[in-house]
Every structure is written in structure tokens, then in C-alpha cells.
C-alpha positions as CSV (number, residue, x, y, z in Angstrom):
1,M,6.5,5.7,-8.9
2,F,7.9,2.2,-8.3
3,I,6.8,0.4,-5.1
4,H,10.1,0.9,-3.3
5,E,9.8,4.7,-3.8
6,A,6.1,4.7,-2.7
7,V,6.9,2.6,0.4
8,H,9.8,4.8,1.4
9,E,7.7,8.0,1.1
10,A,4.7,6.4,2.9
11,V,6.7,5.2,5.8
12,K,8.5,8.5,6.1
13,K,5.2,10.5,6.1
14,E,3.0,7.9,7.9
15,K,0.7,7.5,4.8
16,Y,-0.6,4.7,2.7
17,I,0.1,3.3,-0.8
18,T,-2.1,2.1,-3.6
19,L,-2.1,1.6,-7.3
20,K,-3.7,4.2,-9.6
21,D,-6.4,1.7,-10.7
22,L,-7.2,0.8,-7.1
23,S,-7.3,4.4,-5.8
24,G,-10.5,5.2,-4.0
25,R,-11.1,1.5,-3.2
26,I,-8.1,0.0,-1.5
27,K,-5.1,1.4,0.5
28,I,-2.1,-0.4,2.0
29,K,-0.3,0.6,5.1
30,P,3.4,-0.5,5.0
31,T,4.8,-1.1,8.5
32,N,7.6,-2.9,10.3
33,G,5.1,-4.3,12.8
34,P,3.3,-7.6,12.9
35,G,2.0,-8.6,9.4
36,N,4.1,-5.9,7.8
37,L,1.3,-4.6,5.6
38,I,-2.3,-3.8,6.4
39,I,-4.8,-3.7,3.5
40,M,-8.1,-2.0,4.0
41,Q,-10.9,-0.2,2.2
42,A,-9.9,3.3,1.1
43,D,-12.1,4.9,3.8
44,G,-10.2,3.0,6.4
45,S,-12.9,0.5,7.1
46,R,-12.7,-3.3,7.2
47,P,-8.9,-3.8,7.6
48,S,-8.0,-7.2,6.2
49,K,-5.7,-9.7,7.7
50,A,-2.2,-8.4,7.8
51,G,0.1,-9.4,5.0
52,W,0.1,-9.4,1.2
53,Q,1.5,-11.7,-1.4
54,P,2.2,-9.5,-4.5
55,S,2.8,-10.9,-7.9
56,A,5.9,-10.1,-9.9
57,E,3.8,-7.9,-12.1
58,D,2.6,-5.9,-9.0
59,L,6.2,-5.4,-7.9
60,L,7.3,-4.2,-11.3
61,R,4.5,-1.6,-11.8
62,D,5.5,2.0,-11.9
63,D,2.1,3.5,-11.0
64,W,2.2,3.2,-7.2
65,I,1.0,6.3,-5.4
66,V,1.1,7.6,-1.9
67,I,-2.2,8.6,-0.3
68,D,-3.6,9.8,3.0
């Protein structure tokens, strides 16, 4: 799915998003809070600094998925 579809579903269901090729390694929590996005290891460990600067290619991808 496209990123806007994945973000909409993840926010609604309080889940995370990732790209298929990053699944099992990285997950992203979209929020409306400080930092807006929290990027962490797939197991929930080591949350990074809040925020993310996607490339145009990232935003155009259609293989975003929603995960727990």
C-alpha cells in the first residue's frame, strides 16, 4: 500500500508501519506527538531520535505495510 494508506491504518489501529524489505528489522510509529515519527528496531528496542526525513522514492513506494 502507499504510505498515506499505511499511516492512516496504523494510526487508527495504534500499530506501526514499515517497508517490506525492512520488515523484521525496523518499524516506524506514526504519531501526532513530539517528533511525529518514532523509528525503532522491530523488537521495539533502541528507539531512535524522533523524526524522519524520507526521500521522494520512499514516499512514492507502494510496498508499505502495517505491523504490530
